[in-house]
C-alpha positions as CSV (number, residue, x, y, z in Angstrom):
1,M,-23.5,-10.9,85.9
2,K,-21.7,-8.4,88.1
3,G,-18.5,-8.8,86.0
4,L,-20.6,-8.3,82.8
5,G,-22.0,-5.0,84.3
6,W,-18.6,-3.7,84.9
7,T,-17.5,-4.5,81.4
8,L,-20.5,-2.8,79.9
9,G,-20.0,0.2,82.0
10,I,-16.3,0.6,81.0
11,A,-17.3,0.1,77.3
12,L,-19.9,2.9,77.5
13,I,-17.4,5.3,79.2
14,L,-14.8,4.6,76.5
15,L,-17.4,5.0,73.7
16,S,-18.6,8.3,75.2
17,A,-15.1,9.6,75.6
18,S,-14.3,8.7,72.0
19,A,-17.4,10.4,70.7
20,S,-16.6,13.5,72.8
21,W,-13.0,13.6,71.4
22,A,-14.2,13.2,67.8
23,Q,-16.7,16.1,68.3
24,T,-14.0,18.5,69.7
25,D,-11.6,17.7,66.8
26,V,-14.2,18.7,64.2
27,I,-14.1,22.1,62.5
28,S,-17.3,23.7,63.6
29,E,-17.1,27.0,61.8
30,I,-14.8,29.0,59.4
31,N,-14.3,32.7,59.9
32,V,-12.6,35.0,57.4
33,Q,-10.9,38.2,58.7
34,G,-9.1,41.1,57.1
35,N,-10.8,41.0,53.7
36,R,-12.0,44.4,52.2
37,R,-13.0,44.0,48.6
38,I,-13.2,40.2,48.4
39,P,-16.3,38.7,50.1
40,A,-15.7,36.1,52.8
41,E,-17.8,33.6,50.8
42,T,-15.5,34.0,47.9
43,V,-12.5,33.1,50.1
44,K,-14.4,30.1,51.5
45,A,-15.3,28.9,48.0
46,R,-11.5,28.7,47.2
47,I,-10.7,26.2,50.0
48,F,-11.6,22.5,50.3
49,T,-12.2,22.4,54.0
50,H,-15.8,22.8,55.3
51,P,-17.5,22.9,58.6
52,G,-18.0,19.3,59.8
53,D,-14.7,18.1,58.5
54,I,-12.0,16.7,60.8
55,Y,-9.2,19.1,61.5
56,D,-6.4,18.1,59.2
57,P,-3.1,20.1,58.9
58,A,-2.3,18.6,55.5
59,A,-5.7,19.7,54.2
60,L,-5.2,23.2,55.5
61,E,-1.8,23.4,53.7
62,R,-3.7,22.6,50.5
63,D,-6.2,25.3,51.3
64,F,-3.4,27.8,51.9
65,N,-1.9,27.1,48.5
66,S,-5.2,27.4,46.8
67,L,-5.8,30.9,48.3
68,W,-2.2,32.0,47.6
69,N,-2.4,31.0,43.9
70,T,-5.3,33.3,43.3
71,G,-2.9,36.2,43.5
72,Y,-5.4,38.3,45.5
73,F,-3.4,38.3,48.7
74,E,0.0,39.4,50.0
75,D,-0.4,37.6,53.3
76,I,-2.5,34.6,54.5
77,R,-2.5,33.1,58.0
78,F,-4.5,30.2,59.4
79,S,-5.2,29.8,63.1
80,R,-7.8,27.9,65.2
81,E,-9.8,28.4,68.5
82,Q,-11.3,25.7,70.6
83,T,-15.1,25.9,71.1
84,P,-17.6,23.6,72.8
85,K,-18.7,22.4,69.4
86,G,-15.2,21.9,67.9
87,W,-12.5,24.0,66.2
88,R,-13.2,27.5,64.9
89,L,-10.9,27.9,61.9
90,I,-9.8,31.5,61.4
91,I,-8.4,32.6,58.0
92,Q,-6.6,36.0,58.3
93,V,-5.9,37.6,54.9
94,K,-4.3,40.8,53.7
95,E,-5.4,41.8,50.2
96,K,-3.0,43.3,47.7
97,P,-3.8,47.1,47.4
98,T,-5.8,48.4,44.5
99,I,-4.2,50.7,42.0
100,R,-6.2,53.9,42.1
101,E,-4.2,55.9,39.6
102,I,-1.3,55.6,37.2
103,N,0.8,58.6,36.2
104,Y,3.7,59.2,33.8
105,V,6.3,61.9,34.5
106,G,8.9,62.9,31.9
107,L,7.3,61.2,28.9
108,S,7.5,63.4,25.8
109,S,8.6,61.2,22.8
110,V,5.5,59.0,23.0
111,S,1.9,59.6,24.3
112,T,0.1,57.9,27.2
113,S,-2.1,56.3,24.6
114,D,1.0,54.8,22.9
115,V,2.1,53.4,26.3
116,L,-1.3,51.9,27.0
117,D,-1.4,50.3,23.5
118,R,2.1,48.8,24.2
119,F,0.8,47.5,27.6
120,K,-2.0,45.7,25.7
121,E,0.3,44.3,23.1
122,A,2.8,43.0,25.7
123,K,0.0,41.7,27.9
124,V,1.3,43.7,30.9
125,G,-2.0,43.5,32.8
126,L,-1.5,46.8,34.6
127,S,-4.4,49.1,34.8
128,V,-6.4,51.4,37.1
129,E,-8.5,49.4,39.6
130,S,-6.5,46.3,39.2
131,Q,-4.6,44.8,42.1
132,Y,-1.0,45.9,42.6
133,D,1.5,43.3,41.5
134,P,5.3,44.2,41.6
135,T,5.9,41.7,38.7
136,K,3.5,43.5,36.4
137,V,5.0,46.9,37.3
138,K,8.5,45.7,36.3
139,K,7.0,44.3,33.1
140,A,5.5,47.7,32.5
141,E,8.9,49.4,32.9
142,V,10.4,47.1,30.3
143,A,7.5,47.8,27.9
144,I,8.0,51.6,28.3
145,K,11.8,51.4,27.7
146,G,11.2,49.2,24.6
147,L,8.7,51.7,23.2
148,L,11.1,54.6,23.8
149,A,14.0,52.7,22.2
150,E,11.9,52.3,19.0
151,H,11.7,56.1,19.0
152,G,15.4,56.6,19.2
153,R,15.7,56.8,23.0
154,Q,17.9,53.8,23.7
155,F,19.4,55.4,26.8
156,S,16.1,56.0,28.6
157,T,15.6,55.0,32.2
158,V,12.3,54.2,34.0
159,R,11.7,54.0,37.7
160,T,8.5,53.5,39.7
161,E,7.3,55.5,42.7
162,I,4.5,54.0,44.8
163,R,2.2,56.3,46.9
164,Q,-0.2,55.0,49.5
165,I,-3.8,56.1,49.2
166,P,-5.8,55.2,52.3
167,P,-7.4,53.0,53.3
168,A,-6.2,50.3,50.9
169,A,-5.1,51.8,47.6
170,I,-2.0,53.1,45.9
171,G,-0.9,55.4,43.2
172,V,1.7,54.3,40.7
173,T,4.0,56.9,39.0
174,F,6.5,56.0,36.3
175,V,9.3,58.5,36.3
176,V,10.9,58.6,32.9
177,K,14.2,60.1,31.8
178,E,14.3,59.7,28.1
179,G,17.9,60.7,27.6
180,P,19.4,61.8,24.2
181,K,17.9,60.8,20.9
182,V,20.2,58.4,19.1
183,K,20.5,59.2,15.3
184,V,22.4,57.5,12.5
185,G,25.8,59.2,11.9
186,K,27.2,56.9,9.3
187,I,26.3,53.8,7.2
188,K,29.1,51.6,5.9
189,F,28.8,48.7,3.5
190,E,31.4,45.9,3.1
191,G,31.5,43.0,0.7
192,N,29.2,44.6,-2.0
193,K,31.2,43.7,-5.0
194,N,28.3,43.2,-7.5
195,V,26.0,46.0,-6.3
196,K,27.0,49.6,-5.9
197,T,26.9,51.3,-2.5
198,R,24.4,53.9,-3.7
199,V,21.9,51.2,-4.7
200,L,22.1,49.6,-1.3
201,R,21.9,53.0,0.4
202,Y,18.8,53.8,-1.7
203,A,17.2,50.5,-0.5
204,M,17.4,51.8,3.0
205,K,14.6,54.3,2.6
206,N,13.8,54.4,6.3
207,L,17.4,55.0,7.4
208,R,19.7,57.9,6.4
209,P,22.8,59.3,7.9
210,I,22.7,62.8,9.4
211,G,23.3,65.3,6.6
212,I,26.5,67.3,6.4
213,P,25.8,70.1,6.7
214,H,23.1,69.2,9.2
215,S,19.7,68.7,7.6
216,I,16.4,67.7,9.2
217,F,15.5,66.0,5.9
218,L,18.5,63.6,5.9
219,E,18.7,62.5,9.5
220,A,17.0,59.5,11.0
221,I,16.7,58.1,14.4
222,F,18.4,54.8,15.2
223,A,15.8,52.1,16.0
224,E,16.4,48.4,15.9
225,P,13.1,47.5,14.1
226,T,13.9,50.0,11.4
227,T,17.4,48.6,11.0
228,Q,16.0,45.1,10.6
229,R,13.4,46.1,8.0
230,N,16.2,47.8,6.0
231,W,18.4,44.7,6.2
232,T,15.5,42.7,4.7
233,K,15.3,45.2,1.8
234,I,19.0,45.0,1.2
235,R,18.9,41.2,1.0
236,N,16.2,41.5,-1.6
237,V,18.4,43.8,-3.7
238,S,21.7,41.9,-3.2
239,E,22.3,38.2,-3.5
240,M,25.6,38.4,-1.7
241,N,26.6,38.4,1.9
242,T,26.9,42.1,2.8
243,R,28.0,43.3,6.2
244,I,26.4,46.5,7.4
245,E,27.9,48.7,10.0
246,V,25.7,51.4,11.3
247,I,27.4,54.0,13.4
248,S,24.9,55.9,15.7
249,R,25.4,58.9,17.9
250,P,23.3,60.6,20.6
251,T,22.2,64.1,20.1
């Protein structure tokens, strides 16, 4: 009986220690820090770990990826603190800044409304009160350059300036240098044996060389979409393979 008592005592001690260990390895609470616009409950809703779960580094890695993929944050850190009830999980986040204003400097060939329409067409996703994303800013630069090229500004440059607006916002300024306007200087046809040059030239209603002497009625800007449309018209007029050489010059 005495030996049985010792055995039961040891078993109870081990059981108590095991229960105590399990309790201290449980996540007792989850705290979110550093958030400004995004509510803590929204952050918690994006993770899979909940109070009462066993602390699991693999599960926390999955939680990190889930938060990062939202695109809301530029920095996320997980840490833990021991408490009498278990682990306190701390999620420290740094939100991406909000775009408070967007400005355009040096833009004259197109309007701001034209730029915004192009942003919409190209699905740039950049707007006031949206979160700052460098990838979207670069996409916006490309969209602006493409729009200017369609208006004869193939040599334009676009760079972005970022200004901090406390406490957690920024201003985005696109600095544009449009450069010279490129105009058609000469149009040359080759291989048109069955159709006269003047017939092909007439088909290019949207593209005329600069007049000699210079005339505002005969000149046209060089733009890739216009050239493609005229090429289609020429193919409708001519059933042969005709090579077109367009010589452009900046003015």
